[in-house]
Backbone as CSV, one residue per row, in Angstrom:
resi,resn,N_x,N_y,N_z,CA_x,CA_y,CA_z,C_x,C_y,C_z
1,UNK,21.387,3.282,15.134,20.648,2.362,13.700,21.841,1.621,13.594
2,UNK,21.033,0.326,13.717,20.942,-1.058,12.830,20.244,-2.240,10.498
3,UNK,21.106,-2.706,10.973,20.111,-2.351,9.018,19.651,-3.970,9.824
4,UNK,18.382,-3.785,9.172,18.076,-4.970,8.740,17.163,-4.979,7.277
5,UNK,17.183,-6.867,7.224,17.297,-7.197,5.743,15.343,-8.213,5.453
6,UNK,15.625,-7.443,4.720,14.255,-9.597,4.086,14.680,-11.256,5.129
7,UNK,16.375,-11.482,4.630,17.009,-12.145,4.976,16.118,-12.284,6.738
8,UNK,17.244,-11.088,7.049,16.824,-11.391,8.893,16.075,-11.634,9.278
9,UNK,14.753,-11.126,8.049,12.453,-10.922,8.853,12.226,-12.725,8.220
10,UNK,13.332,-13.859,7.497,12.624,-15.304,7.925,12.149,-15.546,9.412
11,UNK,12.347,-15.885,9.929,12.073,-16.547,10.858,10.876,-15.937,11.554
12,UNK,10.088,-14.799,11.011,9.352,-13.798,11.660,7.992,-14.206,10.194
13,UNK,8.933,-14.500,9.390,7.179,-14.054,8.286,6.568,-15.596,8.155
14,UNK,7.549,-16.790,8.504,7.203,-17.749,8.307,6.098,-18.559,9.655
15,UNK,6.660,-17.664,11.206,5.824,-17.735,12.294,4.454,-16.874,11.704
16,UNK,4.236,-15.897,10.855,3.091,-15.081,11.276,2.223,-15.494,9.164
17,UNK,3.028,-16.379,8.616,2.184,-16.737,7.282,0.994,-17.061,7.004
18,UNK,0.532,-17.406,8.005,-0.563,-18.025,8.760,-1.478,-17.484,9.837
19,UNK,-0.962,-16.293,9.208,-1.656,-15.766,11.015,-3.039,-14.616,10.551
20,UNK,-4.038,-14.554,11.384,-4.619,-13.827,11.482,-4.352,-11.469,11.268
21,UNK,-5.118,-11.446,10.036,-4.678,-9.860,9.759,-4.570,-9.515,10.922
22,UNK,-5.671,-9.275,11.817,-5.746,-8.265,12.777,-4.939,-8.305,14.099
23,UNK,-4.593,-10.275,14.184,-3.447,-10.173,14.619,-2.276,-9.103,14.727
24,UNK,-2.026,-9.423,13.506,-0.800,-8.493,12.629,-0.512,-6.932,12.963
25,UNK,-2.506,-6.928,12.933,-2.097,-4.870,12.797,-1.780,-5.144,14.587
26,UNK,-2.190,-5.677,16.056,-2.463,-5.304,16.270,-0.487,-5.772,17.018
27,UNK,-0.204,-6.788,16.796,1.259,-7.369,16.985,2.557,-5.538,16.555
28,UNK,1.125,-4.953,15.673,2.058,-3.995,14.732,2.703,-2.293,15.940
29,UNK,1.227,-2.807,15.739,0.551,-1.318,16.759,2.059,-1.753,18.254
30,UNK,1.951,-2.821,19.073,2.229,-3.232,20.173,3.755,-3.318,19.839
31,UNK,4.556,-3.206,18.418,6.074,-3.009,18.198,5.922,-1.531,17.873
32,UNK,5.671,-1.033,16.549,5.875,0.754,16.700,5.179,1.499,17.481
33,UNK,3.880,1.551,17.725,2.990,2.012,18.523,3.008,3.711,17.864
34,UNK,3.073,4.968,17.606,2.950,6.151,17.132,2.998,5.694,16.052
35,UNK,4.320,5.181,15.977,5.471,5.628,14.386,4.521,4.409,13.321
36,UNK,3.352,4.347,13.280,3.138,3.674,12.712,2.345,3.670,12.040
37,UNK,1.258,3.439,10.168,0.772,3.751,10.084,-0.153,3.465,8.501
38,UNK,-0.564,3.301,7.913,-1.286,2.076,6.938,-1.241,3.533,6.373
39,UNK,-1.834,2.214,4.532,-1.041,3.146,3.606,-2.154,2.805,2.600
40,UNK,-3.872,3.840,2.240,-4.492,3.082,1.254,-4.805,4.247,0.525
41,UNK,-5.080,3.771,-0.678,-5.491,4.098,-1.813,-7.003,3.884,-2.194
42,UNK,-7.698,3.056,-1.127,-9.233,3.137,-1.229,-8.756,2.064,-2.147
43,UNK,-8.794,1.095,-2.689,-9.619,-0.160,-3.671,-10.027,-1.283,-2.185
44,UNK,-10.442,-2.450,-2.996,-11.322,-2.923,-1.981,-10.338,-3.472,-1.023
45,UNK,-9.024,-3.595,-0.639,-8.086,-4.298,-0.533,-7.991,-3.267,0.578
46,UNK,-7.714,-2.023,0.498,-7.632,-1.102,1.151,-8.654,-0.317,1.834
47,UNK,-9.942,-0.490,1.509,-11.171,-0.180,2.251,-10.660,-1.308,3.303
48,UNK,-10.615,-2.517,2.335,-11.143,-3.965,3.973,-9.287,-3.713,5.144
49,UNK,-8.610,-3.209,5.001,-7.492,-3.333,5.754,-8.258,-1.511,6.798
50,UNK,-8.957,-1.003,6.458,-9.921,0.462,6.558,-10.775,-0.004,7.669
51,UNK,-11.803,-1.080,6.645,-12.714,-0.934,7.993,-11.752,-2.683,9.304
52,UNK,-10.807,-2.827,9.092,-9.771,-3.726,10.300,-9.060,-2.874,11.000
53,UNK,-8.936,-1.893,10.613,-8.062,-0.699,11.546,-9.833,0.597,12.569
54,UNK,-10.873,0.452,11.871,-11.572,0.669,12.653,-12.645,-0.130,13.735
55,UNK,-12.243,-1.445,13.608,-12.517,-2.063,14.801,-12.437,-2.603,15.945
56,UNK,-10.428,-2.701,15.384,-9.481,-2.263,16.328,-9.361,-1.175,17.411
57,UNK,-9.989,0.027,16.600,-9.588,1.151,17.271,-8.651,1.235,18.046
58,UNK,-7.565,1.163,17.277,-6.012,1.454,18.192,-5.240,1.948,17.029
59,UNK,-6.174,3.973,16.939,-5.250,4.946,16.965,-4.672,4.990,16.276
60,UNK,-4.960,4.262,14.347,-3.750,4.233,13.320,-3.832,4.851,12.018
61,UNK,-3.154,5.751,12.012,-3.602,7.276,11.256,-3.382,6.207,9.561
62,UNK,-4.362,6.496,8.513,-4.057,6.053,6.835,-3.429,7.061,6.156
63,UNK,-2.799,6.991,5.727,-1.617,7.466,4.561,-2.843,7.424,3.396
64,UNK,-3.002,8.828,3.039,-3.750,8.628,1.442,-3.541,9.884,0.716
65,UNK,-2.649,8.802,-0.197,-2.210,9.535,-1.351,-2.909,10.161,-2.632
66,UNK,-2.985,11.450,-2.263,-3.904,11.648,-3.191,-3.202,13.007,-4.661
67,UNK,-2.668,12.125,-5.889,-1.875,12.567,-7.035,-2.441,13.553,-7.343
68,UNK,-3.750,14.767,-6.605,-4.463,15.700,-8.068,-5.250,15.252,-9.239
69,UNK,-5.278,13.620,-9.042,-5.958,13.265,-10.381,-6.724,12.043,-10.942
70,UNK,-7.307,12.098,-9.258,-8.216,11.379,-9.149,-9.480,10.780,-9.558
71,UNK,-10.357,10.112,-10.159,-11.549,9.911,-9.680,-12.659,10.565,-8.877
72,UNK,-13.956,10.747,-8.862,-14.251,11.301,-8.106,-14.465,10.086,-7.348
73,UNK,-14.675,10.005,-8.063,-15.087,8.288,-7.231,-14.241,8.293,-6.353
74,UNK,-12.992,8.111,-5.775,-11.821,7.468,-4.936,-12.337,8.601,-3.820
75,UNK,-11.826,9.806,-4.208,-12.364,10.973,-3.302,-13.674,10.607,-2.183
76,UNK,-14.460,9.800,-2.413,-15.836,10.030,-2.231,-15.670,8.600,-1.661
77,UNK,-15.030,7.810,-1.969,-15.155,6.149,-1.333,-14.152,7.296,0.271
78,UNK,-12.868,7.412,0.081,-12.327,7.986,1.257,-12.807,9.064,2.342
79,UNK,-13.774,9.206,1.608,-14.406,10.720,2.459,-15.831,9.072,3.688
80,UNK,-15.793,8.525,3.138,-16.831,7.380,3.323,-16.182,6.754,4.664
81,UNK,-15.324,5.683,4.267,-14.417,4.935,4.929,-13.905,5.825,5.801
82,UNK,-13.961,6.899,6.426,-13.576,8.117,7.106,-13.966,7.731,8.735
83,UNK,-15.426,8.001,7.718,-16.352,8.771,8.221,-16.954,7.625,9.620
84,UNK,-17.397,6.043,7.948,-18.023,5.050,8.468,-17.298,4.335,9.804
85,UNK,-15.992,4.251,9.704,-14.480,3.879,10.088,-14.209,4.160,11.102
86,UNK,-14.663,5.682,11.843,-14.253,5.799,12.269,-12.440,6.961,12.683
87,UNK,-12.432,6.958,10.833,-10.588,7.043,10.932,-10.271,8.288,10.682
88,UNK,-8.355,8.575,11.143,-7.733,9.834,10.752,-7.400,8.931,9.393
89,UNK,-7.964,10.039,8.667,-7.310,9.464,6.821,-6.119,11.198,6.907
90,UNK,-4.690,11.184,6.781,-4.282,11.819,6.317,-4.073,12.373,5.015
91,UNK,-4.543,13.248,3.997,-3.472,13.441,2.901,-2.958,13.730,1.952
92,UNK,-1.950,13.327,1.278,-0.651,13.437,1.455,-1.112,14.006,-0.720
93,UNK,-0.222,15.787,-0.771,-0.181,15.667,-1.886,1.095,16.290,-2.114
94,UNK,0.886,16.351,-3.433,2.558,16.593,-4.282,2.677,17.950,-3.986
95,UNK,3.925,18.550,-4.529,4.317,19.773,-4.710,3.261,21.143,-5.711
96,UNK,3.459,19.877,-6.985,2.786,20.924,-8.281,1.720,20.469,-8.324
97,UNK,0.589,21.215,-8.870,-0.614,20.725,-9.286,-0.738,19.919,-10.902
98,UNK,-1.159,19.249,-11.376,-0.988,18.610,-13.249,-0.885,19.994,-13.665
99,UNK,-1.336,20.834,-13.805,-1.824,21.399,-15.007,-0.391,22.477,-14.566
100,UNK,0.693,22.323,-13.734,1.686,24.073,-12.744,3.417,21.959,-13.809
101,UNK,3.001,20.620,-13.342,3.554,20.086,-14.431,3.745,20.306,-15.184
102,UNK,2.995,19.877,-16.056,2.970,19.990,-17.282,2.978,21.426,-18.343
103,UNK,2.799,22.271,-17.695,3.617,23.314,-17.873,5.080,23.377,-17.678
104,UNK,5.292,22.649,-16.689,6.779,23.087,-17.240,7.729,21.531,-17.890
105,UNK,7.191,20.428,-17.617,7.652,19.813,-17.903,6.551,18.687,-19.152
106,UNK,5.927,19.080,-19.614,4.786,18.416,-21.111,4.099,17.138,-20.134
107,UNK,3.405,16.697,-20.926,2.707,15.486,-20.402,3.609,14.106,-20.471
108,UNK,4.160,13.776,-19.520,5.473,13.200,-18.521,4.391,11.688,-19.143
109,UNK,3.162,11.478,-18.690,2.372,9.630,-18.686,2.744,8.588,-19.863
110,UNK,2.882,10.426,-21.197,3.131,9.406,-22.668,3.685,8.417,-23.423
111,UNK,5.178,8.946,-22.212,6.218,7.722,-21.917,6.462,7.147,-21.338
112,UNK,6.511,6.118,-21.231,7.284,5.165,-20.379,8.189,5.715,-19.197
113,UNK,8.621,6.260,-19.814,9.968,6.789,-19.053,9.603,7.891,-18.453
114,UNK,8.491,8.738,-18.862,7.910,9.982,-18.421,7.632,9.600,-17.658
115,UNK,6.741,8.589,-17.587,4.978,7.998,-16.284,6.544,8.272,-15.172
116,UNK,7.204,6.834,-15.437,8.439,6.759,-14.078,8.486,8.464,-13.072
117,UNK,8.492,9.089,-13.667,9.296,10.293,-12.958,7.509,10.837,-12.831
118,UNK,6.651,10.961,-13.259,5.070,11.441,-12.931,4.524,10.526,-11.811
119,UNK,5.190,9.398,-11.216,4.728,8.849,-10.431,4.800,9.138,-9.461
120,UNK,6.714,9.251,-9.808,7.137,9.646,-8.514,7.546,10.553,-7.747
121,UNK,6.565,11.923,-9.056,6.656,13.486,-8.755,5.289,13.169,-7.803
122,UNK,3.961,11.678,-8.155,2.794,12.829,-8.088,2.541,11.237,-7.090
123,UNK,2.680,10.323,-6.746,3.123,8.879,-6.191,4.052,9.126,-5.010
124,UNK,5.157,8.574,-5.353,6.220,8.468,-3.960,6.366,9.863,-3.606
125,UNK,7.060,10.841,-4.405,7.401,12.499,-2.971,6.321,12.752,-2.477
126,UNK,5.314,12.619,-2.039,4.516,12.785,-1.227,4.445,12.211,0.547
127,UNK,4.717,10.794,-0.585,4.584,10.102,0.714,6.842,9.983,1.470
128,UNK,6.945,9.809,0.865,8.857,10.451,0.836,8.906,12.118,1.619
129,UNK,7.859,13.036,1.239,7.634,13.357,2.910,7.762,13.087,4.052
130,UNK,6.319,12.579,4.033,6.137,12.434,5.281,7.450,10.690,6.163
131,UNK,7.835,10.180,5.710,8.634,8.398,5.359,8.857,8.797,7.255
132,UNK,10.216,9.944,7.211,10.580,10.407,9.135,10.333,9.895,9.493
133,UNK,8.026,9.886,9.647,7.787,10.534,11.439,7.378,8.504,11.259
134,UNK,7.508,7.635,10.608,6.654,6.222,11.659,8.706,5.471,10.574
135,UNK,8.147,4.658,11.364,8.903,2.933,10.965,8.385,2.378,10.986
136,UNK,6.856,2.117,10.489,5.615,0.264,9.975,5.050,1.481,9.216
137,UNK,4.745,0.513,7.850,3.766,0.664,7.098,2.514,0.462,7.444
138,UNK,1.771,-0.280,7.125,0.657,-1.197,7.168,0.245,-0.634,5.010
139,UNK,0.490,-1.639,4.594,-0.295,-2.285,3.398,-0.738,-3.329,3.478
140,UNK,-1.577,-2.783,1.988,-2.999,-4.260,1.323,-2.710,-5.247,0.110
141,UNK,-0.841,-5.751,0.014,-0.899,-6.240,-1.343,-0.939,-7.742,-1.097
142,UNK,-1.339,-8.889,-2.128,-1.847,-9.683,-1.634,-0.994,-10.400,-3.397
143,UNK,-0.825,-11.418,-2.578,-0.153,-12.556,-3.680,-1.449,-12.642,-5.263
144,UNK,-1.833,-13.250,-4.136,-3.202,-13.135,-5.830,-3.273,-11.746,-6.521
145,UNK,-2.269,-11.484,-6.321,-2.946,-9.878,-7.402,-1.951,-10.728,-8.465
146,UNK,-0.774,-11.294,-8.409,-0.045,-12.269,-9.585,0.913,-11.554,-9.752
147,UNK,1.866,-11.230,-10.477,2.469,-10.931,-10.892,3.874,-10.663,-10.085
148,UNK,5.445,-9.738,-9.658,6.389,-9.258,-9.057,5.160,-9.758,-7.580
149,UNK,3.971,-9.616,-7.988,3.161,-9.379,-6.013,3.387,-10.902,-5.359
150,UNK,3.313,-12.184,-6.712,2.653,-12.916,-6.548,3.579,-14.043,-4.660
151,UNK,5.607,-12.614,-4.506,5.954,-13.525,-3.768,6.413,-12.739,-2.344
152,UNK,5.223,-11.763,-2.733,5.540,-10.931,-1.807,5.456,-11.202,-0.268
153,UNK,5.510,-10.757,0.793,6.020,-11.572,2.234,5.227,-10.645,2.946
154,UNK,4.691,-11.270,3.979,4.509,-10.961,4.972,4.585,-9.562,6.152
155,UNK,5.896,-9.729,6.236,7.133,-8.373,6.126,7.718,-7.721,5.666
156,UNK,8.362,-6.493,5.170,9.699,-6.955,3.897,9.958,-4.938,4.755
157,UNK,11.643,-5.021,4.146,11.366,-3.794,4.076,11.625,-3.019,3.079
158,UNK,10.994,-2.226,3.439,11.155,-0.325,2.729,12.302,0.821,2.512
159,UNK,13.100,-0.413,1.189,13.847,0.736,1.410,13.961,2.171,0.953
160,UNK,12.666,1.841,0.158,13.076,4.336,-0.360,11.863,5.119,0.825
161,UNK,10.879,3.941,1.932,11.057,5.145,3.026,11.608,4.963,3.993
162,UNK,12.619,4.258,4.356,13.238,3.708,5.077,12.053,2.654,6.274
163,UNK,11.418,2.296,6.016,9.941,1.456,6.868,10.693,0.237,6.687
164,UNK,9.320,-0.443,7.920,8.582,-1.790,7.637,7.880,-1.802,7.007
165,UNK,7.195,-2.784,5.715,6.321,-3.146,5.224,5.264,-4.249,5.993
166,UNK,4.267,-4.022,6.723,3.257,-5.378,6.593,2.089,-4.836,6.123
167,UNK,1.799,-6.980,5.439,0.628,-7.010,4.669,0.218,-7.698,5.329
168,UNK,-0.995,-6.726,5.765,-1.990,-8.338,7.085,-2.228,-9.244,5.805
169,UNK,-2.667,-8.511,4.481,-3.911,-9.921,3.603,-2.786,-10.252,3.077
170,UNK,-1.835,-10.577,3.181,-0.692,-11.314,1.554,-1.590,-11.875,0.983
171,UNK,-1.929,-13.603,1.871,-2.183,-14.376,2.411,-3.697,-14.138,0.995
172,UNK,-4.303,-13.226,1.502,-6.103,-13.533,0.632,-6.384,-13.623,-0.050
173,UNK,-7.407,-14.788,-0.244,-7.441,-14.939,-2.206,-8.640,-14.158,-2.624
174,UNK,-8.647,-13.887,-3.425,-9.685,-13.667,-4.360,-11.087,-13.050,-3.546
175,UNK,-11.417,-14.512,-3.416,-12.800,-15.153,-2.510,-12.432,-14.243,-1.520
176,UNK,-12.217,-14.889,-1.010,-11.256,-14.558,1.113,-11.924,-13.196,0.224
177,UNK,-10.814,-12.274,0.050,-11.686,-11.306,0.243,-13.151,-10.244,0.322
178,UNK,-13.589,-10.311,-1.583,-15.006,-10.915,-1.943,-15.944,-11.777,-0.671
179,UNK,-15.646,-12.196,0.048,-16.648,-12.548,1.353,-16.105,-11.907,2.627
180,UNK,-15.472,-10.718,3.040,-14.695,-10.347,3.589,-15.633,-8.886,3.710
181,UNK,-15.444,-8.919,2.581,-16.251,-6.706,1.998,-17.461,-7.385,2.591
182,UNK,-18.325,-8.040,1.719,-19.876,-8.514,1.557,-20.373,-9.284,3.010
183,UNK,-19.862,-9.509,3.754,-20.128,-9.730,4.924,-20.146,-8.901,5.871
184,UNK,-18.961,-8.065,5.716,-18.603,-6.799,6.722,-19.763,-5.663,6.375
185,UNK,-20.861,-5.488,5.082,-21.193,-4.333,4.175,-19.828,-3.267,4.209
186,UNK,-18.660,-3.901,3.480,-17.748,-2.957,3.615,-17.741,-1.705,2.363
187,UNK,-17.963,-0.748,2.089,-18.523,0.114,1.712,-16.879,0.751,0.536
188,UNK,-17.226,0.157,-0.965,-15.762,-0.005,-1.289,-15.841,1.435,-3.239
189,UNK,-14.775,1.408,-3.452,-15.397,2.536,-4.555,-15.847,1.819,-5.874
190,UNK,-17.264,2.180,-6.488,-18.386,2.227,-7.093,-17.106,1.970,-8.586
191,UNK,-16.285,2.290,-9.458,-16.313,1.801,-10.825,-14.809,0.499,-10.105
192,UNK,-14.909,0.117,-9.292,-15.205,-1.683,-8.970,-15.626,-2.621,-10.313
193,UNK,-17.425,-1.714,-9.762,-18.572,-2.087,-10.516,-18.069,-1.943,-11.391
194,UNK,-17.429,-1.277,-12.233,-17.871,-0.382,-13.390,-16.686,-1.873,-15.182
195,UNK,-15.635,-2.174,-13.627,-15.060,-2.959,-15.461,-13.592,-2.734,-14.675
196,UNK,-13.547,-1.622,-13.473,-11.778,-1.233,-13.346,-12.083,-2.782,-12.130
197,UNK,-10.507,-2.417,-12.515,-10.208,-4.309,-11.631,-8.950,-3.230,-10.208
198,UNK,-9.000,-2.099,-11.032,-7.593,-1.361,-10.203,-7.905,0.301,-10.241
199,UNK,-7.209,0.639,-9.274,-8.250,2.327,-9.719,-6.786,2.974,-9.101
200,UNK,-5.754,4.213,-10.861,-5.454,5.172,-9.688,-5.295,6.232,-10.433
201,UNK,-4.317,7.275,-11.035,-5.097,8.044,-11.831,-6.393,8.148,-13.179
202,UNK,-7.300,9.353,-12.668,-7.258,9.030,-14.035,-7.795,9.416,-15.417
203,UNK,-5.692,9.803,-15.669,-4.922,9.708,-16.300,-4.908,8.679,-17.015
204,UNK,-4.521,7.182,-15.916,-3.878,6.655,-16.311,-4.516,4.996,-16.448
205,UNK,-5.477,4.969,-16.087,-6.638,4.676,-15.480,-7.656,3.849,-16.532
206,UNK,-7.775,2.843,-16.534,-9.332,1.861,-17.467,-9.746,0.750,-17.020
207,UNK,-10.646,0.156,-17.548,-11.647,-0.683,-17.230,-10.770,-2.082,-17.840
208,UNK,-10.515,-3.570,-17.390,-10.050,-4.066,-17.885,-11.134,-5.542,-17.604
209,UNK,-11.315,-5.681,-19.362,-11.718,-7.196,-20.041,-11.652,-7.845,-19.864
210,UNK,-12.529,-8.543,-19.929,-12.737,-9.813,-19.324,-11.716,-11.193,-19.713
211,UNK,-11.023,-11.766,-19.080,-9.826,-12.441,-19.651,-8.650,-11.724,-19.495
212,UNK,-8.835,-10.209,-18.820,-7.307,-9.208,-19.236,-7.324,-9.506,-17.494
213,UNK,-5.550,-9.866,-17.181,-4.304,-9.573,-16.316,-5.971,-8.048,-15.090
214,UNK,-5.386,-8.621,-14.091,-6.151,-7.610,-13.108,-5.396,-6.201,-13.269
215,UNK,-3.668,-5.714,-13.222,-3.972,-4.910,-14.498,-3.322,-3.883,-15.786
216,UNK,-3.579,-4.543,-16.285,-3.943,-4.409,-17.586,-4.854,-2.970,-17.884
217,UNK,-5.610,-2.894,-16.825,-5.615,-1.179,-17.329,-5.065,-0.017,-16.369
218,UNK,-3.636,-0.369,-16.066,-3.332,0.753,-15.638,-1.975,0.656,-16.557
219,UNK,-2.379,1.909,-17.104,-0.938,2.742,-18.069,-1.241,2.127,-18.908
220,UNK,-2.497,1.791,-19.489,-2.545,0.596,-21.303,-2.067,1.026,-21.684
221,UNK,-2.021,2.030,-22.403,-1.571,3.550,-23.182,0.529,2.832,-23.754
222,UNK,1.019,2.417,-22.514,2.416,2.542,-22.732,2.797,0.965,-22.713
223,UNK,2.047,-0.036,-22.903,2.467,-1.756,-22.805,2.677,-1.974,-21.929
224,UNK,2.688,-3.552,-21.979,2.990,-4.811,-20.008,4.033,-4.417,-19.830
225,UNK,4.916,-3.418,-19.596,5.779,-2.992,-19.199,5.409,-1.939,-18.371
226,UNK,4.260,-1.332,-17.732,4.503,0.107,-18.247,3.340,-0.371,-16.966
227,UNK,3.120,-1.356,-15.208,2.525,-1.638,-14.427,2.025,-1.794,-13.324
228,UNK,3.323,-1.093,-12.838,3.871,-0.355,-11.340,3.703,1.134,-11.519
229,UNK,3.492,1.878,-10.023,4.257,2.616,-10.050,5.356,3.420,-9.130
230,UNK,5.773,1.880,-8.446,7.040,2.019,-7.202,6.704,2.636,-5.966
231,UNK,5.672,2.616,-6.049,5.164,3.112,-4.399,5.291,2.143,-3.463
232,UNK,5.516,0.844,-4.296,5.447,-0.645,-3.060,6.630,-1.174,-3.654
233,UNK,7.732,-1.293,-3.564,8.945,-2.035,-3.441,9.246,-3.163,-3.971
234,UNK,8.072,-3.970,-2.952,7.975,-5.198,-3.559,8.023,-5.288,-4.977
235,UNK,7.609,-4.413,-5.307,7.328,-4.366,-7.070,8.149,-4.037,-7.416
236,UNK,9.096,-3.579,-7.429,10.330,-2.708,-8.457,12.180,-3.706,-7.658
237,UNK,12.493,-3.894,-6.892,14.026,-4.347,-6.301,13.560,-5.944,-6.375
238,UNK,15.017,-6.674,-6.081,14.893,-7.796,-6.125,14.798,-8.385,-4.389
239,UNK,14.825,-9.116,-3.707,14.992,-9.683,-2.819,16.456,-9.549,-2.037
240,UNK,17.251,-8.527,-1.829,17.889,-8.907,-1.694,19.001,-7.591,-1.140
241,UNK,17.461,-6.808,-2.536,18.190,-4.857,-2.093,17.138,-4.269,-0.771
242,UNK,15.971,-5.207,-0.947,15.333,-4.794,0.832,15.768,-4.520,1.971
243,UNK,15.973,-3.530,2.616,16.655,-3.692,4.192,16.364,-1.569,4.202
244,UNK,16.713,-1.807,5.767,16.361,-0.195,6.486,17.254,-0.923,7.302
245,UNK,17.134,0.885,7.418,18.213,1.381,8.758,17.555,1.372,9.938
246,UNK,17.251,0.916,11.113,16.460,1.354,11.981,16.988,1.408,14.076
247,UNK,16.947,2.126,14.585,16.643,1.999,15.258,17.346,0.624,16.087
248,UNK,18.431,0.405,17.101,19.090,-1.310,17.017,18.126,-2.016,18.122
249,UNK,16.810,-1.384,18.813,16.277,-1.716,20.482,15.870,-1.495,19.734
250,UNK,14.570,-1.497,18.688,13.490,-1.557,18.154,13.951,-2.554,17.001
251,UNK,14.724,-3.559,16.411,14.560,-3.995,15.682,14.289,-5.247,16.969
252,UNK,15.701,-5.737,17.597,16.352,-6.784,18.525,14.010,-6.687,19.216
253,UNK,13.608,-6.454,19.354,12.866,-6.007,19.676,11.791,-6.753,18.122
254,UNK,11.438,-6.054,17.707,11.086,-6.618,16.039,11.126,-7.844,15.746
255,UNK,12.302,-8.789,15.971,13.217,-9.241,15.983,12.891,-10.559,16.598
256,UNK,11.993,-9.890,17.908,11.886,-11.536,19.684,13.200,-11.258,20.730
257,UNK,14.201,-10.446,20.154,15.543,-10.451,20.086,15.154,-9.418,22.329
258,UNK,13.794,-9.327,22.731,13.955,-8.484,23.412,12.567,-8.713,23.990
259,UNK,11.317,-8.896,23.444,10.147,-9.131,23.772,9.794,-10.660,22.620
260,UNK,8.533,-11.231,23.291,7.973,-11.986,23.177,6.544,-11.417,22.648
261,UNK,6.017,-11.861,21.862,5.090,-12.172,21.290,4.297,-12.122,20.031
262,UNK,4.131,-13.764,20.737,3.125,-14.539,19.909,1.578,-14.475,19.372
263,UNK,1.293,-14.966,18.118,0.383,-15.048,17.475,0.323,-15.917,16.523
């Protein structure tokens, strides 16, 4: 095994900065094969990525973390996306139901510290349970989401899952996303039309008022310090802490030291 850091990816990130998202997905499939998956919570960006996966027909599975307390509209969107785009959606669930968790630990999400633990148990741990099956995961982060995501690279190591995160939509603006969804008639979660800018668990997500930041509706009851769950490493960690351990021949291939792949 060898270490791959964000600094190691600088040249590749510069090369991929203006690449078409589909080309990035094709590149990822060529590099990682069956050890590649996509991660989607079936929000607008995730639905756009799912459409791209379906149109490319590359047999890339989609990982969907079901916290057990999502909105009915979210489950319906997952099922519709899977059927319409012919995708294999792998649903990941926490060990405890919310009722069991509350009985053992109380209502965790009422405090900032408890929210971190609740998100870990219900979102991060289910993903970690399958992480060793993959070397790379396609995410749907965009810089236009603001905050820490404003500096998201195209490729970023995820030390928690020990995978390389690939963000094909990272440069897509809000207008470009809206146009892509409309032009391709992509179904999206109907809660977006009811004021929900981002959609998480039903306990901790509210609509966003005009003029508020996009993520103001996440954990509103905890204040502005609780806007991320931690499932995306670039939300939480400084760049110098982003590294993974992967087979050396795989790193050579990714960095272009073994093969050439120009997009």
